VOGU-8888 format. One record per atom (N, C-alpha, C): residue in one letter; x, y, z. Coordinates in steps of 0.2 Angstrom, whole numbers, padded with zeros to 4 digits, always signed. Each point is the difference from the previous one (the first is absolute). Layout:
N
aXYZ
...
end
This chain:
141
m+0036+0071-0023
m-0003+0005-0006
m-0008+0002-0002
k+0000+0004-0003
k-0008+0004+0000
k+0000+0000-0008
e-0006-0004+0000
e-0003+0002-0008
e-0007+0005-0002
n+0000+0003-0004
n-0004+0006-0001
n-0006-0005-0003
m-0006+0002+0003
m-0006-0003+0000
m-0007+0007-0005
g+0003+0004-0004
g-0005+0005-0002
g+0003+0005+0008
n-0007+0002+0004
n+0001+0006+0004
n+0005-0005+0007
t-0002-0006+0001
t+0003-0003+0005
t+0004-0007+0001
t+0005+0002+0004
t+0006-0005-0001
t+0001-0007+0006
i+0004-0003-0002
i+0000-0006+0004
i+0003+0001+0006
n+0004+0006+0003
n+0002+0000+0006
n-0005+0003+0005
n-0006-0003-0001
n-0007+0002+0005
n-0001+0009+0001
k+0002+0001-0005
k-0001+0009+0003
k-0002+0002-0009
r-0004+0002+0002
r-0003+0003-0007
r+0000+0007-0002
d-0003+0004-0007
d+0003+0005-0002
d-0007+0004+0003
i+0001+0008+0002
i-0005+0004+0001
i-0005-0001-0006
e-0007-0002+0003
e-0005+0000-0006
e-0006+0003+0001
t-0001+0002+0006
t-0008+0002+0002
t+0000+0006+0003
f-0006+0004+0004
f+0002+0004+0005
f+0002-0003+0007
e-0003-0004+0004
e+0000-0003+0003
e+0009-0003+0001
d+0004-0001-0006
d+0007-0001+0001
d+0004+0010+0000
i-0004+0003-0003
i+0003+0007+0004
i-0001+0001+0008
k-0005-0002+0001
k-0003+0002+0008
k+0008-0003+0004
l+0000-0006-0003
l+0003-0003+0005
l+0007+0001+0001
l+0002+0003-0007
l+0007+0003-0002
l+0000+0006+0004
v-0004+0005-0002
v+0000+0006+0006
v+0001-0001+0006
d-0006-0005+0001
d-0001-0001+0010
d+0006-0002+0002
s+0003-0004-0002
s+0006-0004+0002
s+0008+0004-0001
f-0001+0005-0005
f+0005+0005+0001
f+0001+0004+0004
y-0005+0002+0001
y-0003+0006+0004
y+0001-0002+0008
d-0002-0007+0001
d+0002-0004+0007
d+0007+0001+0000
l+0005+0000-0004
l+0007-0001-0001
l+0004+0008+0002
v-0004+0005-0002
v+0001+0006-0001
v-0002+0003+0009
r-0007-0003+0004
r+0000+0004+0006
r+0003-0003+0003
e+0004-0006+0000
e+0004-0005+0005
e+0007+0005-0001
d+0003+0002-0005
d+0007+0001-0002
d+0001+0007+0003
d+0005+0000+0004
d+0004+0005+0004
d+0002+0005-0005
f+0002+0000-0004
f+0002+0007-0004
f-0006+0005-0005
i-0003-0005-0002
i-0005+0005-0006
i-0008-0003+0006
g-0001-0002+0004
g-0007-0002+0003
g-0001+0008+0004
p+0006+0002+0002
p-0004+0007+0004
p-0002+0007-0004
i+0003-0002-0007
i-0002+0006-0004
i-0006-0002-0002
f-0001-0006-0002
f-0009-0001-0002
f-0003+0000+0004
k+0003-0002+0008
k-0007-0001+0003
k+0000+0010+0002
e+0004+0003+0002
e+0000+0009+0000
e-0004+0000-0007
q+0000-0001-0007
q-0005+0004-0003
q-0007-0005+0001
i+0000-0005-0001
i-0006-0001+0000
i-0007-0003+0005
q+0005+0002+0005
q-0002+0000+0007
q-0009-0006-0001
e-0005+0003+0002
e-0006-0006+0002
e-0003-0001-0006
n+0005+0002-0006
n-0003+0001-0008
n+0002-0007-0002
w+0000-0006+0003
w+0004-0006-0005
w-0006-0003-0004
p-0006+0001+0002
p-0004-0003-0005
p-0001+0003-0005
d+0001+0006-0002
d-0003+0005-0006
d+0008+0000-0002
h+0007-0002+0001
h+0007+0000-0003
h+0000-0007-0002
l-0004-0005+0003
l+0001-0008-0004
l-0004+0002-0007
n-0007+0001+0002
n-0004+0001-0006
n+0002+0004-0005
t+0004+0006+0000
t+0002+0003-0006
t+0004-0005-0001
m+0007-0003+0004
m+0003-0006-0003
m+0000-0003-0005
y-0007-0004+0003
y-0004-0004-0003
y-0002+0003-0008
t-0001+0004+0000
t-0003+0003-0009
t+0005+0001-0003
f+0007+0005+0004
f+0006-0001-0003
f+0003-0004-0004
w+0000-0006+0004
w+0003-0006-0001
w-0003-0005-0005
e-0007+0001+0000
e-0005-0003-0004
e+0000+0005-0010
t+0001+0004+0002
t+0001+0005-0006
t+0006-0003-0003
l+0005+0002+0004
l+0006-0003-0005
l+0002-0008-0001
l-0003-0004+0004
l+0000-0007-0001
l-0005-0002-0004
l-0004-0001+0001
l-0006-0003-0002
l-0002+0006-0006
g+0002+0005-0003
g-0005+0005-0002
g-0006+0000+0000
n-0003+0000+0007
n-0010+0004+0002
n+0003+0005+0002
h-0002+0006-0005
h+0002+0005+0003
h-0005+0005+0006
t+0003-0001+0005
t-0005-0002+0006
t+0004+0009+0005
y+0005-0001-0003
y+0005+0006+0004
y-0001+0005-0004
t-0002+0008+0005
t+0000+0004-0004
t+0004+0007+0004
g+0005+0000+0004
g+0002+0001+0004
g+0007+0005-0004
k+0005+0003+0004
k+0007+0004-0002
k+0004-0005+0004
p+0003-0005-0002
p+0004-0002+0007
p+0006+0002+0003
f+0005+0007-0006
f+0005+0002+0005
f-0003+0006+0003
p-0003+0005-0001
p+0000+0002+0007
p+0001+0001+0006
p-0005-0005+0003
p+0000-0001+0006
p+0009-0003+0004
h+0003+0000-0005
h+0006-0003+0001
h+0006+0006+0001
a-0005+0006-0005
a+0008+0004-0001
a+0003+0005+0006
q-0003-0002+0006
q+0003+0006+0005
q+0000-0006+0004
l+0002-0007+0000
l+0002-0002+0006
l+0007-0001+0001
p+0002-0001+0006
p+0008+0001+0002
p+0002-0008-0003
i+0001-0002-0007
i+0004-0005-0001
i+0006+0000-0003
e+0001-0004-0002
e+0007+0000-0003
e+0001-0007-0005
q+0007-0001-0002
q+0000-0006-0005
q-0001-0008+0003
q+0004+0002+0006
q-0001-0007+0006
q-0007-0004+0001
h-0004+0006+0000
h-0007+0002+0003
h-0005-0007-0007
f+0001+0003-0006
f-0002-0003-0004
f+0002-0007-0004
e+0010-0003+0003
e+0001-0003-0002
e-0003-0008+0008
r-0003+0004+0006
r-0003-0004+0003
r-0006-0002-0002
w-0004+0005-0002
w-0007-0002-0003
w+0000-0004-0005
l+0006-0002-0007
l-0001-0003-0004
l+0003-0006+0003
s+0004-0001+0004
s+0001-0005+0004
s-0005-0004+0004
l-0004+0004+0001
l-0006-0003+0004
l-0004-0002-0004
f-0002+0003-0007
f-0003-0001-0004
f+0000-0006-0004
e+0008-0001-0002
e-0001-0004-0002
e+0001-0008+0004
k+0001+0001+0005
k+0000-0006+0005
k-0004-0004+0003
t-0007+0006-0004
t-0006-0003+0002
t-0003-0003-0006
l-0001+0000-0007
l+0001+0000-0005
l+0003-0006+0000
n+0007-0003+0001
n+0002-0004-0002
n-0003-0007+0004
k-0001+0004+0007
k-0003-0006+0005
k-0007-0004-0002
l-0004+0005-0004
l-0008-0002-0001
l+0001+0000-0009
f+0003+0002-0005
f-0001-0001-0007
f+0005-0001-0002
s-0001-0002-0007
s+0004-0003-0006
s-0002+0002-0006
g+0004+0003-0005
g-0002-0001-0008
g+0000+0008-0003
k-0002+0001-0005
k+0001+0006-0003
k-0003+0006+0005
k-0004-0002+0002
k-0006+0007+0003
k+0004+0003+0005
t+0004-0006+0004
t+0005+0002+0006
t+0005+0001+0000
d+0003+0000-0007
d+0006+0001-0004
d-0003+0009-0001
e-0004+0000-0003
e-0002+0008-0001
e+0000+0006+0005
a-0006-0006+0003
a+0002+0005+0009
a+0004+0001+0003
i+0004-0002+0000
i+0007+0001+0001
i+0006+0005-0003
w-0001+0000-0008
w+0002+0005-0006
w-0005+0007+0004
r-0005+0000-0001
r-0003+0004+0000
r+0001+0005+0008
a-0001-0003+0005
a+0002+0002+0006
a+0008+0004+0002
q+0006-0005-0007
q+0004+0004+0002
q+0001+0005-0007
n-0002+0001-0004
n-0004+0005-0004
n-0003+0008+0007
i-0005-0003+0003
i-0002+0004+0005
i+0004+0004+0003
a+0004-0002+0006
a+0006+0000+0001
a+0005+0005-0001
t+0001+0000-0008
t+0005+0004-0003
t-0004+0005+0000
m-0004+0001-0002
m-0004+0005-0004
m-0002+0005+0006
f-0001-0003+0005
f-0002+0004+0008
f+0005+0003+0001
q+0006-0006+0000
q+0007+0006+0002
q+0001+0005-0002
r+0001+0000-0008
r+0001+0005-0004
r-0004+0004+0002
k-0005+0000-0001
k-0006+0008+0002
k+0002+0001+0007
i+0002-0001+0005
i+0000+0000+0007
i+0006+0006-0002
k+0005-0004-0003
k+0007+0005+0000
k-0003+0007-0004
y-0003-0001-0006
y-0003+0005-0003
y-0001+0005+0006
i-0005-0002+0001
i-0003+0004+0005
i+0003+0006+0006
r+0006-0007+0002
r+0004+0006+0005
r+0006+0002-0002
d+0002-0003-0006
d+0005+0007-0003
d-0005+0005-0004
n-0007+0002+0000
n-0002+0005-0003
n-0008+0002+0005
p+0003+0001+0005
p-0003+0001+0007
p-0008+0007-0006
d+0002+0004-0003
d-0003+0007-0001
d-0006-0004-0006
r+0004-0004-0002
r-0006-0003-0006
r-0006-0006+0002
p-0007+0005+0000
p-0006-0004+0001
p+0000-0009+0000
l-0002-0002+0005
l-0001-0006-0002
l-0007-0002-0003
l+0000-0003-0008
l-0005-0001-0003
l-0005-0007+0002
t-0005+0000+0003
t-0005-0004+0003
t-0004-0003-0006
end
Protein backbone atom coordinates (compact mmCIF):
# COMPACT_ATOMS: atom_id res chain seq x y z
CA UNK A 1 0.00 0.00 0.00
CA UNK A 2 1.32 3.44 -0.79
CA UNK A 3 0.43 6.59 1.02
CA UNK A 4 0.97 10.11 -0.27
CA UNK A 5 3.29 12.24 1.81
CA UNK A 6 3.34 15.50 -0.15
CA UNK A 7 5.47 14.85 -3.22
CA UNK A 8 7.01 11.75 -1.66
CA UNK A 9 5.43 8.32 -1.47
CA UNK A 10 6.09 5.45 0.89
CA UNK A 11 6.67 2.95 -1.91
CA UNK A 12 10.36 4.02 -1.93
CA UNK A 13 9.85 6.14 -5.03
CA UNK A 14 9.46 9.86 -4.84
CA UNK A 15 8.00 12.23 -7.35
CA UNK A 16 9.90 14.31 -9.90
CA UNK A 17 10.98 17.40 -7.98
CA UNK A 18 14.37 18.63 -9.16
CA UNK A 19 16.53 19.13 -12.23
CA UNK A 20 18.56 16.11 -11.09
CA UNK A 21 15.34 14.07 -11.25
CA UNK A 22 14.80 15.29 -14.81
CA UNK A 23 18.35 14.28 -15.74
CA UNK A 24 17.84 10.83 -14.21
CA UNK A 25 14.60 10.40 -16.13
CA UNK A 26 16.04 11.54 -19.45
CA UNK A 27 19.31 9.60 -19.12
CA UNK A 28 17.54 6.41 -18.04
CA UNK A 29 14.94 6.72 -20.80
CA UNK A 30 17.47 7.28 -23.56
CA UNK A 31 19.58 4.38 -22.28
CA UNK A 32 16.53 2.20 -23.01
CA UNK A 33 15.91 3.90 -26.35
CA UNK A 34 19.49 3.28 -27.51
CA UNK A 35 19.19 -0.40 -26.64
CA UNK A 36 15.80 -0.81 -28.31
CA UNK A 37 15.89 -2.76 -31.58
CA UNK A 38 12.84 -0.96 -32.99
CA UNK A 39 13.31 2.76 -32.32
CA UNK A 40 16.98 2.75 -31.34
CA UNK A 41 18.24 2.70 -34.96
CA UNK A 42 16.11 5.73 -35.86
CA UNK A 43 17.54 7.72 -32.96
CA UNK A 44 21.07 6.53 -33.77
CA UNK A 45 20.74 7.63 -37.40
CA UNK A 46 19.31 11.03 -36.54
CA UNK A 47 21.41 11.91 -33.51
CA UNK A 48 24.64 10.20 -34.55
CA UNK A 49 27.41 11.52 -32.27
CA UNK A 50 25.35 14.42 -30.92
CA UNK A 51 23.95 12.64 -27.86
CA UNK A 52 25.26 15.18 -25.32
CA UNK A 53 23.50 18.02 -27.19
CA UNK A 54 20.32 15.99 -27.57
CA UNK A 55 20.28 15.03 -23.89
CA UNK A 56 20.85 18.64 -22.84
CA UNK A 57 17.93 19.70 -25.03
CA UNK A 58 15.75 17.01 -23.47
CA UNK A 59 16.75 18.10 -19.95
CA UNK A 60 15.59 21.63 -20.65
CA UNK A 61 12.47 20.47 -22.49
CA UNK A 62 11.23 18.30 -19.61
CA UNK A 63 12.42 20.80 -16.98
CA UNK A 64 10.27 23.44 -18.66
CA UNK A 65 7.23 21.17 -18.93
CA UNK A 66 7.37 19.55 -15.51
CA UNK A 67 9.12 22.00 -13.21
CA UNK A 68 8.06 25.28 -14.79
CA UNK A 69 11.64 26.51 -15.16
CA UNK A 70 11.55 28.02 -18.65
CA UNK A 71 14.93 26.81 -19.90
CA UNK A 72 13.77 25.28 -23.21
CA UNK A 73 13.49 27.66 -26.16
CA UNK A 74 13.36 25.31 -29.14
CA UNK A 75 10.62 24.04 -31.40
CA UNK A 76 10.12 20.35 -30.67
CA UNK A 77 8.18 19.28 -33.74
CA UNK A 78 10.25 20.28 -36.81
CA UNK A 79 13.13 17.84 -36.17
CA UNK A 80 10.57 15.02 -36.19
CA UNK A 81 8.51 16.13 -39.19
CA UNK A 82 10.27 14.09 -41.87
CA UNK A 83 11.33 11.06 -39.85
CA UNK A 84 10.29 7.60 -41.07
CA UNK A 85 8.05 7.02 -38.06
CA UNK A 86 4.56 5.61 -37.67
CA UNK A 87 2.11 4.97 -34.86
CA UNK A 88 3.97 1.86 -33.68
CA UNK A 89 7.14 3.95 -33.18
CA UNK A 90 5.24 6.37 -30.96
CA UNK A 91 3.73 3.45 -29.06
CA UNK A 92 7.20 2.05 -28.35
CA UNK A 93 8.48 5.50 -27.38
CA UNK A 94 5.59 5.90 -24.95
CA UNK A 95 6.02 2.40 -23.59
CA UNK A 96 9.70 2.99 -22.83
CA UNK A 97 8.99 6.42 -21.37
CA UNK A 98 6.26 5.11 -19.08
CA UNK A 99 8.42 2.12 -18.09
CA UNK A 100 11.23 4.50 -17.12
CA UNK A 101 8.94 6.79 -15.15
CA UNK A 102 7.23 3.95 -13.31
CA UNK A 103 10.57 2.38 -12.39
CA UNK A 104 12.02 5.58 -10.97
CA UNK A 105 9.22 7.81 -9.70
CA UNK A 106 5.70 7.99 -8.35
CA UNK A 107 3.39 10.92 -7.79
CA UNK A 108 1.55 13.80 -9.40
CA UNK A 109 4.47 15.05 -11.52
CA UNK A 110 5.12 11.50 -12.68
CA UNK A 111 1.50 11.19 -13.74
CA UNK A 112 1.75 14.57 -15.45
CA UNK A 113 4.86 13.45 -17.35
CA UNK A 114 3.00 10.41 -18.68
CA UNK A 115 0.01 12.57 -19.64
CA UNK A 116 2.26 15.10 -21.39
CA UNK A 117 4.15 12.37 -23.28
CA UNK A 118 0.87 10.88 -24.48
CA UNK A 119 -0.28 14.30 -25.70
CA UNK A 120 3.03 14.95 -27.44
CA UNK A 121 2.82 11.60 -29.23
CA UNK A 122 -0.75 12.28 -30.34
CA UNK A 123 0.05 15.79 -31.55
CA UNK A 124 3.19 14.71 -33.42
CA UNK A 125 1.34 11.86 -35.14
CA UNK A 126 -1.41 14.21 -36.28
CA UNK A 127 1.06 16.77 -37.59
CA UNK A 128 3.09 14.12 -39.41
CA UNK A 129 -0.06 12.74 -41.01
CA UNK A 130 -1.06 16.24 -42.11
CA UNK A 131 2.36 16.85 -43.68
CA UNK A 132 2.27 13.52 -45.49
CA UNK A 133 -1.27 14.16 -46.72
CA UNK A 134 -0.38 17.69 -47.87
CA UNK A 135 3.11 17.50 -49.39
CA UNK A 136 2.68 20.76 -51.31
CA UNK A 137 2.11 22.81 -48.17
CA UNK A 138 5.29 24.19 -46.60
CA UNK A 139 6.21 23.13 -43.09
CA UNK A 140 6.04 26.05 -40.74
CA UNK A 141 9.00 26.09 -38.39
